[in-house]
ROKOLKE-313273 format. One record per atom (N, C-alpha, C, O): z, x, y. Coordinates in steps of 0.001 Angstrom, whole numbers, plus 500000, padded with zeros to 6 digits. Layout:
residues N
ZXY
...
END
This chain:
residues 203
791123821976566824
791073822449568274
792386822466568495
793263821827567915
792508823569569749
794229824340570231
793999823715571643
793082823787572461
795686822812571582
795503822416573020
796479823352573821
797541823760573350
796043823631575000
797046824784575683
798043824081576840
798971824489577539
797241822612576631
798049821762578266
798296820490576976
797643820216575969
799838819781577711
800036818282577445
800293817371578391
801180817701579179
799858816463578538
800106815644579260
801173814055578501
800632813381577625
802129813810578825
802442812845578064
803075811483578702
803792811447579702
802592810200577791
802887808875578334
803905808361577559
803810808164576347
805153808080578427
806040807440577944
805292806077576877
804300805385577106
806035806076575938
805472805199574915
806411804055574135
806050803186573340
807505804310574555
808434803649574151
808866801710574596
809825801040574213
807866801376575382
807745800225575854
806911799634576894
807335799786578040
806019799111576775
804837798350578150
803274799147577548
803015799906576613
802744798718578276
801260799209578642
800939800490578196
800576801171579155
800918801105577144
800507802689576911
799431803050576648
799206804194577041
798217802321575875
796955802703575210
796037802798576388
794942803360576404
796559802249577254
795165802198578759
795367803247579370
794375803908579675
796803803773579772
796839805242580386
796439806583579408
795848807609579747
796887806265578298
796483807214577452
794898807345577601
794429808408578010
794045806237577262
792277806145577379
791835806821578602
791035807750578491
792350806391579991
792005806566581137
792113808501581127
791225809272581490
793335808816580652
793949810200581238
792352810863579970
791403811528580386
792466810592579095
791306810946578418
790054811332578534
789526812384578172
789356809867579377
788271809562579871
788210811054581212
787399811948581453
789407810673581729
789241811730583375
789302813281582566
788533813983583224
789672813818581837
789805815057581274
788222815076580682
787668816171580782
787498814071580126
786566814153578792
785317814677580269
784486815566580081
785448813868581741
784489814132582672
784827815497583449
783958816101584078
786072815909583363
786123817493583685
786003818491582922
786168819639583334
785646818153581482
785422819315580214
786387819808580273
786158820959580646
787958819594580058
788797820092580114
789309819614578773
789040818480578376
790134820566577981
791078820078576494
792241820431576950
792743821544577107
792757819010577218
793999818846576933
794503817792576197
793884816731576278
795916817860575193
796172816694574787
797116815727575596
798164815956576199
796346814491575395
797291813345576090
798318812454574868
797846811537574195
799515812839574769
800555812583573887
801440811105574148
801971811005575254
801551810374573523
802418809118573311
803763809813572920
803889810448571873
804920809616573993
806058809958574131
807110809069573533
807360808211574380
807868808877572417
808256807772571531
810357808231571234
811307807634570727
810188809315571776
811503809913571416
811595811097572119
810677811390572885
812790812015571956
813637812811572886
812898814585572572
812968814867571376
812498815286573117
811922816646573111
810527816860572868
810058817751572160
809808815868573585
808484816016573965
808387816494575316
808113817664575582
808628815525576247
808841815760577589
808883817108577887
807902817487578527
809874818125577576
810133819289577773
808674820216577883
808491821098578723
807853819865577002
806628820677576584
805300819979577307
804156820427577238
805726818753578033
804472818439579083
804071818673580151
804817818233581026
803100819242580551
802268819520582000
802573818100583167
802567818134584397
802787817101582386
802598815966583377
803053814958582312
803019815065581086
803571813760583233
804402812785582648
804017811172583560
804221810949584754
803325810094582365
803087808866582995
804159808116582409
804441808111581211
804789807427583400
805524806159582789
804893804665583787
804647804348584951
804859804028582204
803416803045582261
804541801699582865
805710801942583163
803946800343582960
804122799467583016
804792798819581971
804623799178580806
805653797755582324
806187797281581115
807306796211581622
806852795325582346
808558796168581378
809822795253581503
810130796586581840
809757797601581253
810864796488582867
811757797235583821
812932797658582959
813044798763582428
814111796288582850
815165796325582331
815523797373580871
816335798233580528
814160796541580252
814075796986578851
813692799008578898
814240799931578295
812752798995579711
812314800543580098
813443801267580374
813446802297579699
814458801158581125
815236801848581639
816297802082580648
817049803056580691
816342800960579557
817611800989578735
816918801906577591
817535802854577106
815641801581577201
815383803021576066
815188803874576848
815517804845576167
814920804234577709
814842805863578283
816206805979577663
816232806299576474
817424805754578332
818509805988578480
818933806296576911
819350807400576560
818825805546576311
819168805180574571
819014806765573953
819783807594573466
817212806665574340
816144807857573349
816434809357574063
815632810271573874
817802809575575012
817821810480575393
816507810875576302
816981811735577045
815492810767576564
814413810387577799
814763810502579322
814164811225580118
815663809803579568
815768809912580973
816167810973581509
815829811053582690
816726811790581142
817654812682581146
816646814022581487
816765814760582466
815558814136580341
814378814961580356
813164814614581679
812414815348582322
813331813650581683
812302813240582925
812638813612583969
811826814080584767
814138813479584269
814772813988585426
814404815462585860
813841815843586886
814872816161584811
814633817861584741
813480818315584995
813250819201585819
812411817572584097
811304818007584669
810596817775585757
809688818404586300
811374816344586110
810389816114587853
811225817336588662
810579818058589421
812315817500588530
813077818477589171
812465819733589108
812636820483590069
811887820052588307
810955821453588247
809567821312588590
808854822182588090
809167820724589082
808269820240589634
806574819849588759
805365819991588942
807470819337587842
806389818390586728
806006817239587297
806721816256587494
804934817363587545
803625815931588351
804158814636587298
804136814836586083
804634813310587848
804835812730587069
804915811243588078
805576810984589083
804099810593587427
803167809193587299
804047807952587277
804822807857586325
804037807124588064
804722805627587597
803558804808588096
802740805101588967
803665803618587291
802618802304587266
803320801260587471
803936800946586453
803562800347588643
804299799121587878
805479799372587976
805929799831589026
806542799037586500
807597799186585974
808121800826586368
809254801167586708
807001801620586211
807676802976586245
807854803390587473
808451804436587727
807178802339588675
807698802779590446
808901802267590250
809709802974590851
809571801139589553
810934800569589928
811971801800588854
813140801996589184
811533802336587943
812471803487587074
812443804331588003
813547804779588313
811498804739588605
811577806127589433
812284806177590945
812249807134591719
812925804914591152
813396804800592514
815237804728592590
816088804230591853
815277805425593751
816752806073593757
817636804504594201
818843804439594430
816755803457594233
817639802113594694
817008800915594378
815838800911594762
817367799884593810
816789798486593535
817582797843594563
818536798121595289
816747796798594316
817329794780594552
818495794475594004
819248795188593342
818598793323594335
819785792287593756
819572792339592087
820475792319591251
818255792405591859
817657791977590232
817974793304589575
818568793400588501
817656794039590102
818270795757589461
819516795770589299
819878796395588302
820358795282589950
821890795674590488
822734794527589399
823886794527588965
821550793568589199
822408792250588340
822407793009587065
823471793391586577
821157793266586450
820993793543584872
821125795075584491
820589795654583546
822155795700585673
822411797133585967
821168798117584756
821342798530583610
820297798168585430
819222798872585362
819733800296585860
820403800479586876
819308801256584981
820117802980585370
818571803810585577
817930804533584815
818314803309587041
817297803753587762
817040805678587358
818056806340587143
815904806244587312
815954807600587372
816504808062588501
817243809033588337
816347807587589832
816745807964591020
815804809360591532
816391810157592264
814444809637591175
813427810540591514
813087810526592401
813017811538593098
812711809337592783
812158808867594444
812937808638595085
813996808227594612
812731808834596743
813689808181597809
813357807036598173
812877806916599300
813486806103597493
812763804425597631
814059803520596983
814939803690596139
813588802398597963
814410801108597486
813139800331597170
812047800518597706
813487799233596019
812621798979595341
812682796931595288
813453796590594391
812208796000595850
811765794821595131
810991794429593766
809790794182593663
812153794432592546
811432794135591427
810559793549591433
809512794121591129
810519791982591811
809212791104591505
808759791042593239
808543789905593660
808682791641593758
808045791504595321
806754790683595370
806525790175596468
806067790505594617
804950789668594604
804482788662593594
803317788312593407
805832788142592815
806138786900592353
806038787521590611
806029788692590231
805985786476589945
806292786286588473
805052786402587986
804129786393588800
804811786513586819
803349786704585692
802130786247586309
801054786772586590
802679785011586440
801523783571587063
800767784215588035
799556784307588235
802018784750588741
801124784985590208
800375786197590586
800156786620591721
799904786841589088
799333788416588917
797739788243589966
797087787203590056
797498789230590479
796080788951590780
795502790331591462
796322791247591506
794310790575591953
793536791980592307
793161791765593794
792804790727594352
793320792915594255
793405793344596066
792501794697595848
792546795565594977
791688794524596961
791100795565597453
792337796760598522
792913796455599567
792376797598598047
793221798536598827
792445799502599633
791259799706599374
793091800142600655
793099801466601338
794265802096600815
795419801670600876
793662803650600049
794923804302599650
794253805807600051
793184806347599766
795501806231600907
795340807408601816
794241807913601033
793108807755601488
794453808712599517
794387809577598903
792490809805598175
791973810685597487
792084808797598653
790963807855598564
789869808407599746
790149808841600864
788691808265599199
787632807933600705
787109806551600567
786336806268601482
787263805779599858
786784804388599751
788003803182599005
789148803473598660
787454802036598919
788651800984598722
788500801636597388
787657802397596914
790052800861596753
790606800745595173
790532799545594850
790521798642595686
790484799397593847
790565797566593248
791996797635592619
792177798361591641
793038796885593163
794283797250592602
794737796073591283
794146795016591506
795414796003590290
795473794985589878
796818795228589478
797350796144588851
797482793553590309
798995793707590156
799255792434588902
798587791413588739
800319792854588210
801183791798587130
802198791748587553
802593792899587738
803240790708587971
804178790836588313
805076792006588826
806146792469588431
804191792322589905
804324793620590723
805688793957591389
806400793207592056
805880795212591069
806958795181592354
806427796018593743
805260796407593791
807313796250594798
807158796674595862
808378797642596518
809573797368596406
807929798654597121
808852799458597955
808948798959599392
808049798788600215
810444798742599500
810499797814600675
811362799094601772
811727798963602940
811466800156600955
811958801331602157
812004802507601518
811973802452600288
812080803704602106
811867805121601485
812370806092602954
812470805867604160
812583807189602092
813120808500603250
812097808921603363
811107808403602848
812074810114604164
811541810762605357
810696811604604466
809656812123604872
811136811739603268
810252812960602600
809540812401601689
809135813110600767
809241811114601718
808319810088600719
806841809583602062
806899809262603249
805686809743601092
804242809829602039
804108808263601315
804248808027600115
803821807352602311
803367806100602335
801922806512602063
801280807427602580
801526805545601047
799801805745600511
799212804776600678
798057804910601083
799730803418600445
799405802509600570
800374800615600619
801305800129599978
799362800058601876
800608798985602319
800147797576601761
798958797296601921
801009796612601091
799890795124601079
801219794494601632
802392794866601659
800620793515602009
802131792197602738
803222793085603221
804323792962602684
803059793973604174
803951794966604563
804828795229603484
806010795555603592
804404795123602790
805344796442601434
804620797362600840
803539797056600336
805125798702600802
804241799713600280
804268799553598705
805106799112597919
802860800156598558
802486799968597084
801887800939596247
801484800859595087
801911802218597360
802089803620596615
802550804455597635
802621804381598862
802832805241596805
803570806524597510
803172807577596836
802337807699595940
803965808433597444
804292810062596545
805264810725597506
805354810722598734
805997811324596478
807398812357597267
806899813389596390
807087813183595191
806234814584596756
806236816204596318
805361815799595143
804272815315595451
805667815921593761
804848815843592529
805104814518592077
804621814218590985
805890813504592810
805952812584592063
805019811621592925
805080811686594153
803908810473592114
803375809543592560
803990808034591959
804556807937590870
803758806920592881
804290805605592450
803645804961592861
803453804752594059
802997804340591680
802083802545592345
802701801430592057
803381801312591038
802507800344593060
802862799174592282
801751798619591313
802161797987590340
800866798724591412
799448798030590741
799258798873589767
799920799908589841
798331798711588584
797546799206587312
796120799934587317
795003799490587052
796569801278587732
795083801686587967
794276802078586441
793141802550586381
795071801789585367
794701802327584278
793831801068583563
793198801119582509
794012799876584514
793233798768583809
792016798332584404
791455797260584177
791562799424585349
790013799311585986
789216800372585397
789740801126584577
788024800502585728
787449801574585223
787219802741586546
786300803556586625
788028802595587250
787715803600588545
789042804351588197
790206803975588337
788306806044587482
789495807090587466
789950807795588542
790732808735588398
789418807332589933
789937808466590738
791560809009591292
791793809949592053
792525808094590643
794118807705591064
794073808812589671
794719809828589926
793618808818588649
794068809681587359
793101810814587175
793125811603586230
792111810816588333
791795812435588663
792879812881590122
792661814045590457
793690812355590783
794136812660591755
795709813370590846
796267814458590988
795967812422590108
796968812894589153
796893814176588277
797860814905588058
795607814373587790
795204815698586807
794991816737588432
795440817822588065
794709816853589405
794621817797590244
796082817950590395
796361819136590218
797083817271590638
798502817867590726
798902818634589645
799590819643589798
798460818166588366
798732818983587180
798215820200587284
798907821218587302
796915820179587363
795999821586587689
796591822763588405
796631823959588114
797258821739589927
796816822822590836
798824823537590472
799137824619590969
799536822990589885
801345823011589852
800984824424589570
801868825261589385
END
């Protein structure tokens, strides 16, 4: 089978397979032939029509992105309008500014979104939870899975707030970039992945 479109999921650290599976299921529901690829080294991002930065440990993820030369490729792709989705740790990586924890660990954020983040806004791993969310891009509630989740504490005028919880922004978009504090890939609800695919196909 010949694929004419690639969607890349950063696969150097964190929860990867769930995003790959969700994207493949969403593409199958549309009857679209596109390749979902796991990105472990530089050179693949430039060929992708969409990029996903999954959850994981944000300090390690930032370090590996820089070391592998993938960070600059993601920045360049986003600047060209390539749709980019960041979930949980991915939301942190995309941000322009972090909190004291981010500064303390010298995380090299991609600075793609005009946002400031709180790295552990909702507590530690043991404080994981689910919540029914109102998300502006969806017509009915979405079950958000929060695992050691971050939150956006402030954002610039070009950022559209999509959802809030406990006075923190948990979903936002800025042009072609979408950031979520929760894990849509850990549910059977593919609406957010379909929304992301819409961004890709409408570019």
